C-alpha positions in Angstrom: 74.8 -17.7 71.4 77.2 -20.1 73.1 78.3 -19.3 76.5 81.9 -18.3 76.6 83.6 -21.2 78.1 85.2 -21.0 82.1 82.5 -17.9 82.8 81.6 -19.7 85.9 83.6 -22.7 87.3 82.6 -25.7 88.8 83.7 -27.0 92.2 86.1 -29.4 90.2 87.5 -26.6 88.2 88.0 -24.1 91.3 89.7 -26.7 93.3 92.1 -27.7 90.7 93.4 -24.1 90.1 93.7 -23.5 93.5 95.8 -26.6 94.1 98.0 -25.2 91.5 98.8 -21.9 93.1 101.8 -24.0 93.8 103.3 -26.4 90.9 102.3 -29.8 91.3 101.1 -32.7 89.2 97.7 -34.8 88.8 98.4 -37.1 91.0 99.2 -34.4 93.8 95.6 -33.1 93.1 94.1 -36.0 93.0 94.8 -36.2 96.9 94.9 -32.3 97.9 91.3 -31.5 96.6 89.5 -34.2 99.0 92.2 -33.2 102.0 91.4 -29.3 101.5 87.3 -29.5 101.2 87.0 -32.1 103.9 86.4 -34.9 101.7 83.4 -32.5 100.6 84.9 -32.8 97.0 86.9 -35.0 94.9 88.0 -35.3 91.2 88.0 -37.9 89.2 91.4 -38.8 87.2 89.2 -38.7 83.6 87.9 -35.2 84.6 91.3 -33.8 86.2 93.1 -34.9 83.2 90.6 -33.0 80.4 90.8 -30.1 82.8 94.0 -29.8 82.9 94.1 -30.4 79.2 91.3 -27.6 78.8 93.1 -25.4 81.0 96.4 -25.4 79.3 94.6 -24.8 75.8 93.0 -21.9 77.5 96.2 -20.7 79.0 95.2 -20.7 82.2 97.9 -23.3 83.7 101.1 -24.1 82.4 103.2 -27.3 81.9 106.6 -27.1 83.9 108.2 -30.4 84.1 107.4 -33.7 82.4 109.1 -36.7 84.1 107.8 -39.8 82.1 104.1 -39.9 82.1 104.0 -37.3 85.3 103.3 -34.2 84.5 103.6 -30.7 86.8 101.5 -27.6 86.2 101.5 -24.3 87.7 98.4 -21.3 87.4 99.5 -18.3 84.9 98.5 -15.2 86.0 95.6 -15.8 83.5 94.5 -18.7 85.5 94.6 -16.3 89.1 92.1 -13.8 87.6 90.0 -16.5 86.9 89.9 -17.8 90.0 89.7 -14.5 91.7 86.8 -13.7 89.8 85.3 -16.8 90.8 85.9 -16.4 94.3 84.6 -13.0 94.0 81.0 -14.1 92.3 80.6 -16.8 95.4 81.2 -14.1 98.0 78.6 -12.1 96.1 76.5 -15.1 96.4 76.8 -15.8 99.9 76.3 -11.7 100.2 72.9 -11.7 98.5 71.9 -15.0 100.8 72.6 -13.2 103.9 70.8 -10.2 103.1 67.6 -12.2 101.7 67.5 -14.2 104.9 68.2 -10.9 106.7 71.6 -12.3 108.7 73.2 -8.9 110.2 77.1 -9.1 109.0 75.3 -9.0 105.2 77.6 -6.0 103.3 
């Protein structure tokens, strides 16, 4: 049985959605992701525009404006839920790591 699409998110997916908390266009995302991750993560334009199309089709983001070739998007409730689910998953992984290595603040 094939895995459900967007069951988990790659870093590029996560940060693309995070950028879309507020309306922005693709070029904004290409600038914002490296800035918000201290250049640890970047998204290539081919990857970004594929993700934007897939996220739109999945109802995770919606197009808000078109000005020539520039399209702007914003996160939908469904996208926000996916982002929140991924955030909780990553927190659980971090808690597991702390527990396995015996760090005191594990919850």
